[in-house]
N, CA and C atoms as a LAMMPS dump frame, in Angstrom:
ITEM: TIMESTEP
0
ITEM: NUMBER OF ATOMS
453
ITEM: BOX BOUNDS ff ff ff
-5.0000000000000000e+02 5.0000000000000000e+02
-5.0000000000000000e+02 5.0000000000000000e+02
-5.0000000000000000e+02 5.0000000000000000e+02
ITEM: ATOMS id mol type element x y z
1 1 1 N -288.233 -474.27 -479.819
2 1 2 C -289.994 -474.787 -480.158
3 1 3 C -289.84 -475.612 -481.914
4 2 1 N -290.735 -475.98 -481.898
5 2 2 C -291.026 -477.037 -482.494
6 2 3 C -292.354 -476.084 -483.763
7 3 1 N -291.885 -476.576 -484.854
8 3 2 C -292.569 -476.435 -485.974
9 3 3 C -293.647 -476.615 -486.38
10 4 1 N -294.189 -477.237 -485.578
11 4 2 C -295.245 -477.796 -485.491
12 4 3 C -296.243 -477.703 -484.428
13 5 1 N -295.553 -476.933 -483.536
14 5 2 C -296.507 -476.481 -482.243
15 5 3 C -297.168 -475.487 -483.028
16 6 1 N -298.343 -474.985 -482.357
17 6 2 C -298.992 -473.531 -482.565
18 6 3 C -299.85 -473.375 -481.167
19 7 1 N -299.364 -472.144 -481.149
20 7 2 C -299.502 -471.478 -479.579
21 7 3 C -301.483 -471.053 -479.159
22 8 1 N -301.326 -471.254 -478.011
23 8 2 C -303.122 -471.857 -477.849
24 8 3 C -303.284 -470.899 -476.718
25 9 1 N -304.577 -470.53 -476.204
26 9 2 C -304.78 -470.182 -474.813
27 9 3 C -305.387 -471.368 -474.018
28 10 1 N -305.497 -471.52 -472.35
29 10 2 C -306.207 -472.159 -472.396
30 10 3 C -306.979 -471.467 -471.15
31 11 1 N -308.695 -472.406 -471.964
32 11 2 C -309.892 -472.132 -471.309
33 11 3 C -310.033 -473.292 -470.531
34 12 1 N -310.478 -472.58 -469.163
35 12 2 C -310.901 -473.532 -467.437
36 12 3 C -312.106 -473.654 -468.459
37 13 1 N -312.573 -475.353 -467.535
38 13 2 C -313.899 -476.013 -468.178
39 13 3 C -314.046 -476.544 -466.569
40 14 1 N -315.6 -477.097 -467.196
41 14 2 C -315.987 -477.981 -465.944
42 14 3 C -316.39 -479.105 -466.941
43 15 1 N -316.162 -480.062 -467.584
44 15 2 C -317.08 -481.447 -467.966
45 15 3 C -317.497 -482.342 -467.413
46 16 1 N -318.722 -482.327 -467.59
47 16 2 C -319.716 -483.147 -467.098
48 16 3 C -320.409 -484.444 -467.877
49 17 1 N -319.598 -485.833 -467.638
50 17 2 C -319.773 -486.927 -468.09
51 17 3 C -321.005 -487.473 -468.405
52 18 1 N -321.989 -488.138 -469.258
53 18 2 C -322.717 -489.129 -468.886
54 18 3 C -323.09 -489.899 -467.973
55 19 1 N -321.573 -490.453 -467.8
56 19 2 C -321.439 -491.737 -466.81
57 19 3 C -321.678 -491.141 -465.209
58 20 1 N -321.676 -489.729 -465.315
59 20 2 C -321.987 -489.393 -464.097
60 20 3 C -320.658 -488.372 -463.056
61 21 1 N -319.104 -488.674 -463.978
62 21 2 C -317.705 -488.145 -463.435
63 21 3 C -317.848 -486.804 -463.768
64 22 1 N -317.37 -485.861 -463.578
65 22 2 C -316.597 -484.158 -463.562
66 22 3 C -315.652 -484.276 -463.58
67 23 1 N -314.809 -483.942 -464.963
68 23 2 C -313.381 -484.002 -465.037
69 23 3 C -313.561 -482.056 -465.109
70 24 1 N -312.742 -481.311 -463.977
71 24 2 C -312.054 -480.033 -463.89
72 24 3 C -310.857 -479.511 -464.384
73 25 1 N -310.593 -478.829 -465.295
74 25 2 C -309.509 -478.955 -466.277
75 25 3 C -309.469 -477.662 -467.136
76 26 1 N -308.448 -477.523 -468.109
77 26 2 C -308.631 -476.41 -469.356
78 26 3 C -308.408 -477.162 -470.809
79 27 1 N -309.104 -476.765 -471.815
80 27 2 C -309.089 -477.152 -472.55
81 27 3 C -308.184 -475.938 -473.621
82 28 1 N -307.926 -476.087 -474.859
83 28 2 C -307.299 -475.282 -475.636
84 28 3 C -307.562 -474.55 -477.112
85 29 1 N -307.315 -473.61 -476.859
86 29 2 C -307.7 -472.93 -477.597
87 29 3 C -307.191 -471.799 -479.025
88 30 1 N -307.027 -471.962 -479.678
89 30 2 C -306.354 -471.553 -480.83
90 30 3 C -306.393 -470.142 -481.14
91 31 1 N -305.54 -468.91 -481.561
92 31 2 C -305.871 -467.578 -481.367
93 31 3 C -306.954 -467.085 -482.608
94 32 1 N -306.918 -468.153 -483.716
95 32 2 C -307.557 -467.84 -484.586
96 32 3 C -308.45 -468.713 -485.144
97 33 1 N -310.205 -468.882 -485.615
98 33 2 C -311.293 -470.01 -485.558
99 33 3 C -311.071 -470.056 -487.194
100 34 1 N -311.083 -471.012 -487.48
101 34 2 C -311.641 -470.877 -488.45
102 34 3 C -312.673 -470.6 -489.398
103 35 1 N -313.973 -470.306 -488.501
104 35 2 C -315.121 -470.133 -489.225
105 35 3 C -315.406 -468.659 -489.354
106 36 1 N -314.359 -467.902 -488.442
107 36 2 C -314.808 -466.423 -488.299
108 36 3 C -313.838 -465.778 -488.091
109 37 1 N -313.539 -464.391 -488.075
110 37 2 C -312.455 -463.595 -487.432
111 37 3 C -312.834 -463.498 -485.787
112 38 1 N -311.247 -463.254 -485.447
113 38 2 C -311.479 -463.868 -484.022
114 38 3 C -310.96 -465.177 -483.37
115 39 1 N -310.625 -464.832 -482.425
116 39 2 C -310.152 -466.181 -482.077
117 39 3 C -311.194 -467.303 -481.353
118 40 1 N -310.685 -468.756 -481.296
119 40 2 C -311.337 -469.64 -481.113
120 40 3 C -312.306 -469.657 -479.971
121 41 1 N -313.906 -469.728 -479.897
122 41 2 C -313.859 -470.006 -478.577
123 41 3 C -314.265 -471.712 -478.698
124 42 1 N -314.825 -471.95 -477.27
125 42 2 C -314.997 -473.192 -476.954
126 42 3 C -315.978 -473.831 -477.777
127 43 1 N -317.094 -472.936 -478.458
128 43 2 C -318.416 -473.503 -479.303
129 43 3 C -317.788 -473.594 -480.649
130 44 1 N -316.911 -473.213 -480.929
131 44 2 C -315.812 -473.222 -482.272
132 44 3 C -315.014 -475.008 -481.689
133 45 1 N -314.401 -474.984 -480.761
134 45 2 C -313.118 -475.926 -480.559
135 45 3 C -314.984 -477.565 -480.818
136 46 1 N -316.131 -477.504 -480.122
137 46 2 C -316.7 -478.468 -479.879
138 46 3 C -317.141 -478.391 -481.319
139 47 1 N -317.507 -477.548 -482.739
140 47 2 C -317.745 -477.793 -483.886
141 47 3 C -317.042 -478.227 -484.349
142 48 1 N -315.417 -478.702 -484.202
143 48 2 C -314.743 -478.876 -485.594
144 48 3 C -314.8 -480.097 -485.907
145 49 1 N -314.503 -480.666 -486.483
146 49 2 C -314.286 -481.636 -487.147
147 49 3 C -313.39 -482.876 -485.897
148 50 1 N -313.853 -484.215 -485.733
149 50 2 C -313.262 -485.046 -484.633
150 50 3 C -313.91 -485.434 -483.877
151 51 1 N -313.682 -485.987 -483.299
152 51 2 C -314.991 -486.562 -482.035
153 51 3 C -314.637 -486.605 -480.986
154 52 1 N -313.028 -486.216 -480.823
155 52 2 C -312.043 -485.9 -478.953
156 52 3 C -311.466 -484.281 -479.25
157 53 1 N -310.894 -483.941 -478.176
158 53 2 C -310.369 -482.841 -478.427
159 53 3 C -309.204 -482.95 -476.726
160 54 1 N -308.031 -482.121 -477.172
161 54 2 C -307.457 -482.195 -475.775
162 54 3 C -307.582 -481.72 -474.565
163 55 1 N -307.566 -482.06 -473.321
164 55 2 C -307.679 -481.261 -472.011
165 55 3 C -306.441 -482.128 -471.168
166 56 1 N -305.997 -480.842 -469.804
167 56 2 C -305.581 -481.276 -469.1
168 56 3 C -306.29 -480.714 -467.741
169 57 1 N -306.246 -481.715 -466.872
170 57 2 C -307.039 -482.028 -465.753
171 57 3 C -306.37 -480.855 -464.655
172 58 1 N -306.655 -480.447 -463.874
173 58 2 C -306.579 -479.306 -462.906
174 58 3 C -305.406 -480.175 -461.806
175 59 1 N -305.416 -481.968 -462.037
176 59 2 C -304.419 -481.915 -461.532
177 59 3 C -302.674 -481.992 -462.104
178 60 1 N -303.123 -481.424 -463.318
179 60 2 C -302.015 -481.758 -464.488
180 60 3 C -301.796 -482.818 -465.575
181 61 1 N -302.528 -483.756 -465.469
182 61 2 C -303.042 -484.798 -466.285
183 61 3 C -303.335 -484.682 -467.897
184 62 1 N -302.888 -485.331 -468.974
185 62 2 C -303.232 -485.416 -470.142
186 62 3 C -303.99 -486.127 -470.549
187 63 1 N -305.074 -485.8 -471.019
188 63 2 C -305.816 -486.648 -472.21
189 63 3 C -306.531 -486.28 -473.123
190 64 1 N -307.208 -487.284 -474.213
191 64 2 C -308.402 -487.013 -475.127
192 64 3 C -309.606 -486.749 -475.127
193 65 1 N -310.499 -486.047 -475.008
194 65 2 C -311.907 -486.134 -474.595
195 65 3 C -312.735 -486.487 -475.574
196 66 1 N -313.667 -486.777 -475.126
197 66 2 C -314.635 -487.445 -475.94
198 66 3 C -315.735 -486.348 -476.288
199 67 1 N -316.071 -486.226 -477.271
200 67 2 C -317.143 -485.141 -477.151
201 67 3 C -318.584 -485.526 -477.324
202 68 1 N -318.799 -486.143 -477.663
203 68 2 C -320.161 -487.24 -477.446
204 68 3 C -320.664 -487.338 -476.384
205 69 1 N -319.866 -488.122 -475.296
206 69 2 C -319.542 -488.631 -473.413
207 69 3 C -319.75 -487.382 -472.914
208 70 1 N -320.002 -486.426 -472.901
209 70 2 C -319.863 -485.034 -472.163
210 70 3 C -321.494 -484.553 -472.28
211 71 1 N -322.604 -484.924 -471.294
212 71 2 C -323.796 -484.322 -471.414
213 71 3 C -323.679 -482.327 -470.976
214 72 1 N -322.733 -481.819 -470.494
215 72 2 C -322.748 -480.039 -470.645
216 72 3 C -321.316 -479.833 -469.902
217 73 1 N -321.287 -478.645 -470.48
218 73 2 C -319.838 -478.151 -470.078
219 73 3 C -319.491 -476.668 -469.497
220 74 1 N -319.629 -476.337 -467.831
221 74 2 C -319.827 -475.454 -467.561
222 74 3 C -318.306 -474.317 -468.046
223 75 1 N -318.152 -472.729 -468.165
224 75 2 C -317.038 -472.341 -468.35
225 75 3 C -317.562 -470.792 -468.005
226 76 1 N -316.216 -470.171 -467.566
227 76 2 C -316.562 -468.422 -467.694
228 76 3 C -315.822 -467.732 -469.199
229 77 1 N -317.286 -467.044 -469.435
230 77 2 C -316.476 -466.618 -471.036
231 77 3 C -315.467 -465.71 -470.665
232 78 1 N -313.658 -465.743 -471.626
233 78 2 C -313.135 -465.019 -471.572
234 78 3 C -313.046 -463.655 -471.717
235 79 1 N -313.819 -463.315 -472.777
236 79 2 C -314.372 -461.798 -472.696
237 79 3 C -315.768 -461.717 -472.279
238 80 1 N -315.299 -460.156 -471.512
239 80 2 C -316.245 -459.664 -470.535
240 80 3 C -317.726 -459.199 -471.949
241 81 1 N -317.644 -459.339 -473.021
242 81 2 C -318.397 -458.975 -473.982
243 81 3 C -319.144 -460.922 -475.155
244 82 1 N -320.272 -461.068 -474.539
245 82 2 C -320.754 -461.701 -475.079
246 82 3 C -320.264 -461.719 -477.136
247 83 1 N -320.201 -463.012 -477.766
248 83 2 C -319.458 -462.995 -479.369
249 83 3 C -320.799 -462.102 -480.236
250 84 1 N -322.356 -462.657 -479.108
251 84 2 C -323.44 -461.689 -480.343
252 84 3 C -324.551 -461.12 -479.145
253 85 1 N -324.906 -460.777 -479.446
254 85 2 C -326.461 -460.387 -478.429
255 85 3 C -327.727 -461.064 -479.131
256 86 1 N -327.774 -462.246 -478.188
257 86 2 C -328.992 -462.668 -479.25
258 86 3 C -330.551 -461.796 -479.014
259 87 1 N -330.865 -462.623 -480.017
260 87 2 C -332.362 -461.135 -480.173
261 87 3 C -333.353 -462.107 -480.132
262 88 1 N -333.46 -463.188 -479.808
263 88 2 C -334.322 -464.379 -479.189
264 88 3 C -335.312 -464.184 -478.402
265 89 1 N -336.333 -465.146 -477.895
266 89 2 C -336.699 -465.406 -476.976
267 89 3 C -336.269 -465.79 -475.673
268 90 1 N -335.788 -465.399 -474.782
269 90 2 C -335.273 -466.237 -473.689
270 90 3 C -336.326 -467.202 -472.999
271 91 1 N -336.08 -468.197 -473.207
272 91 2 C -336.93 -469.733 -472.21
273 91 3 C -336.112 -469.859 -470.915
274 92 1 N -336.766 -469.982 -470.216
275 92 2 C -336.633 -470.903 -468.62
276 92 3 C -336.405 -472.203 -468.574
277 93 1 N -335.537 -473.462 -468.687
278 93 2 C -336.188 -474.739 -468.939
279 93 3 C -335.453 -475.87 -468.118
280 94 1 N -335.796 -477.227 -467.978
281 94 2 C -335.267 -478.099 -467.213
282 94 3 C -334.806 -478.801 -468.18
283 95 1 N -333.362 -479.694 -468.117
284 95 2 C -332.752 -480.358 -468.257
285 95 3 C -333.201 -481.124 -467.88
286 96 1 N -333.35 -482.245 -468.657
287 96 2 C -332.569 -483.644 -467.925
288 96 3 C -332.438 -484.93 -468.708
289 97 1 N -331.093 -485.185 -467.918
290 97 2 C -329.709 -485.737 -469.206
291 97 3 C -330.663 -487.663 -468.936
292 98 1 N -329.976 -488.313 -469.597
293 98 2 C -329.91 -489.938 -469.577
294 98 3 C -329.84 -490.533 -468.169
295 99 1 N -328.327 -489.763 -467.589
296 99 2 C -327.548 -490.307 -466.483
297 99 3 C -328.577 -489.676 -465.439
298 100 1 N -330.12 -489.327 -465.56
299 100 2 C -330.421 -488.375 -463.857
300 100 3 C -330.581 -487.072 -463.585
301 101 1 N -328.495 -486.699 -464.167
302 101 2 C -328.661 -484.999 -463.732
303 101 3 C -330.12 -484.223 -464.606
304 102 1 N -330.074 -483.185 -464.264
305 102 2 C -330.936 -482.621 -464.156
306 102 3 C -330.039 -481.023 -464.001
307 103 1 N -330.601 -480.26 -464.914
308 103 2 C -329.395 -479.094 -465.444
309 103 3 C -331.228 -477.661 -465.829
310 104 1 N -331.424 -476.604 -464.972
311 104 2 C -331.735 -475.254 -464.879
312 104 3 C -331.158 -474.468 -465.072
313 105 1 N -331.975 -473.615 -466.838
314 105 2 C -330.961 -472.423 -467.287
315 105 3 C -331.357 -471.55 -467.589
316 106 1 N -331.091 -471.038 -468.391
317 106 2 C -332.019 -469.961 -469.691
318 106 3 C -331.627 -470.244 -471.175
319 107 1 N -332.249 -470.628 -471.656
320 107 2 C -332.073 -470.25 -473.273
321 107 3 C -332.756 -469.536 -474.396
322 108 1 N -332.102 -468.932 -475.495
323 108 2 C -332.919 -467.848 -476.247
324 108 3 C -332.59 -468.582 -477.418
325 109 1 N -334.288 -468.59 -477.786
326 109 2 C -334.678 -469.622 -478.891
327 109 3 C -334.995 -467.99 -480.069
328 110 1 N -333.743 -468.577 -481.102
329 110 2 C -334.156 -467.114 -481.97
330 110 3 C -334.334 -468.286 -483.457
331 111 1 N -335.198 -467.977 -483.839
332 111 2 C -335.947 -469.085 -484.421
333 111 3 C -336.987 -468.351 -485.453
334 112 1 N -336.999 -468.66 -486.214
335 112 2 C -338.324 -467.596 -487.293
336 112 3 C -339.533 -467.362 -486.709
337 113 1 N -340.478 -466.757 -487.095
338 113 2 C -341.986 -466.525 -486.227
339 113 3 C -342.748 -467.645 -486.606
340 114 1 N -342.934 -468.862 -485.615
341 114 2 C -344.507 -469.752 -486.425
342 114 3 C -343.437 -470.875 -486.23
343 115 1 N -342.174 -470.151 -485.587
344 115 2 C -341.482 -471.692 -485.598
345 115 3 C -340.245 -471.325 -484.194
346 116 1 N -340.912 -470.591 -483.613
347 116 2 C -340.269 -470.301 -482.063
348 116 3 C -341.13 -470.884 -480.757
349 117 1 N -340.859 -472.407 -480.696
350 117 2 C -341.359 -472.902 -479.75
351 117 3 C -340.567 -473.657 -479.143
352 118 1 N -340.403 -474.083 -478.086
353 118 2 C -338.602 -474.681 -477.266
354 118 3 C -338.866 -476.259 -478.749
355 119 1 N -339.781 -476.431 -478.455
356 119 2 C -339.899 -478.16 -479.453
357 119 3 C -339.239 -477.963 -480.489
358 120 1 N -339.774 -476.829 -481.512
359 120 2 C -338.635 -476.367 -483.12
360 120 3 C -337.341 -475.843 -482.491
361 121 1 N -336.917 -475.723 -481.6
362 121 2 C -335.61 -474.973 -480.727
363 121 3 C -334.856 -476.932 -480.502
364 122 1 N -335.115 -477.389 -480.008
365 122 2 C -333.99 -478.344 -479.564
366 122 3 C -334.448 -479.415 -480.721
367 123 1 N -335.69 -479.528 -481.669
368 123 2 C -335.041 -480.101 -483.485
369 123 3 C -334.282 -479.851 -484.269
370 124 1 N -333.993 -478.635 -483.667
371 124 2 C -332.599 -477.626 -484.74
372 124 3 C -331.567 -478.147 -484.618
373 125 1 N -331.37 -478.081 -483.146
374 125 2 C -329.948 -478.393 -482.606
375 125 3 C -329.355 -479.505 -483.308
376 126 1 N -327.937 -479.339 -482.747
377 126 2 C -327.194 -480.59 -482.957
378 126 3 C -326.298 -480.252 -482.867
379 127 1 N -325.028 -481.086 -481.796
380 127 2 C -324.13 -480.562 -481.358
381 127 3 C -324.385 -479.807 -479.378
382 128 1 N -323.553 -478.276 -479.749
383 128 2 C -324.162 -478.556 -478.619
384 128 3 C -325.019 -476.927 -478.769
385 129 1 N -325.306 -476.953 -477.58
386 129 2 C -326.228 -474.986 -477.736
387 129 3 C -325.561 -474.939 -476.519
388 130 1 N -326.165 -473.299 -476.207
389 130 2 C -325.378 -472.345 -475.16
390 130 3 C -326.868 -472.292 -473.99
391 131 1 N -326.47 -472.125 -472.715
392 131 2 C -327.551 -472.077 -471.8
393 131 3 C -326.531 -471.323 -470.582
394 132 1 N -327.229 -470.466 -469.832
395 132 2 C -327.036 -469.786 -468.451
396 132 3 C -328.122 -469.871 -467.663
397 133 1 N -327.154 -469.799 -466.705
398 133 2 C -327.88 -470.608 -465.234
399 133 3 C -326.988 -469.234 -463.923
400 134 1 N -327.545 -467.962 -463.796
401 134 2 C -327.099 -466.913 -462.961
402 134 3 C -325.885 -466.646 -463.909
403 135 1 N -324.992 -466.547 -463.053
404 135 2 C -323.623 -466.325 -463.68
405 135 3 C -322.474 -467.675 -464.504
406 136 1 N -323.228 -468.391 -463.912
407 136 2 C -322.836 -469.944 -465.131
408 136 3 C -323.477 -469.974 -466.581
409 137 1 N -322.227 -470.171 -466.751
410 137 2 C -322.195 -470.84 -469.034
411 137 3 C -321.974 -471.884 -468.986
412 138 1 N -323.41 -472.611 -470.005
413 138 2 C -322.994 -473.686 -470.668
414 138 3 C -323.31 -473.846 -472.195
415 139 1 N -322.478 -475.073 -472.134
416 139 2 C -323.043 -475.511 -473.392
417 139 3 C -323.63 -476.958 -472.625
418 140 1 N -324.589 -477.292 -473.672
419 140 2 C -325.258 -478.318 -473.316
420 140 3 C -325.268 -479.249 -474.665
421 141 1 N -324.955 -480.596 -474.567
422 141 2 C -325.107 -481.902 -475.376
423 141 3 C -326.14 -482.073 -476.122
424 142 1 N -326.685 -481.919 -477.267
425 142 2 C -328.234 -482.092 -477.643
426 142 3 C -328.453 -483.919 -477.488
427 143 1 N -327.069 -484.149 -478.014
428 143 2 C -327.476 -485.747 -477.925
429 143 3 C -327.083 -486.534 -476.574
430 144 1 N -327.093 -485.787 -475.643
431 144 2 C -327.046 -486.614 -474.42
432 144 3 C -328.663 -486.007 -473.082
433 145 1 N -329.512 -485.149 -473.95
434 145 2 C -330.752 -485.123 -473.092
435 145 3 C -331.965 -485.797 -473.139
436 146 1 N -331.906 -486.336 -472.366
437 146 2 C -333.743 -487.428 -472.257
438 146 3 C -334.849 -485.793 -472.125
439 147 1 N -334.561 -485.339 -472.205
440 147 2 C -336.094 -484.261 -471.966
441 147 3 C -335.418 -483.19 -471.407
442 148 1 N -336.676 -481.979 -472.453
443 148 2 C -336.342 -480.884 -471.728
444 148 3 C -338.025 -479.85 -471.472
445 149 1 N -337.785 -479.358 -470.626
446 149 2 C -339.48 -478.824 -470.274
447 149 3 C -339.374 -477.216 -470.347
448 150 1 N -339.79 -476.413 -470.489
449 150 2 C -339.953 -475.135 -469.896
450 150 3 C -339.964 -475.531 -468.273
451 151 1 N -339.919 -474.076 -467.402
452 151 2 C -339.843 -473.876 -465.848
453 151 3 C -341.332 -473.53 -465.9
């Protein structure tokens, strides 16, 4: 084992790209996060500095994926319990991406009173935000959204 090796766990994901391609495989998460106590989450990985992260396809091919070209990521939570219980207002939305793909699901708007509209929520977002659709969990790249509307 190299002194430069860091033990990581594998998180199965499906990356949906702006060009319409879909990449199935795993990303690698650290045993500890930089910003909080506990293990690194997929959201933590996406918030880290740098525009790329390591990815291994289901076929076993390694690459370094560009965060900016991903429209959304589907994943299964590692733990049964969520990181936190959101206290905001759940809103059903329809997201239209620049490449014509659509995603329907629920976002939880956790904004101060008087600024808790979908408009306020989406304008306050940077990077990725969580969305749930039935049993599927997503992280949506706000920079790839063409428009978003309540259902």
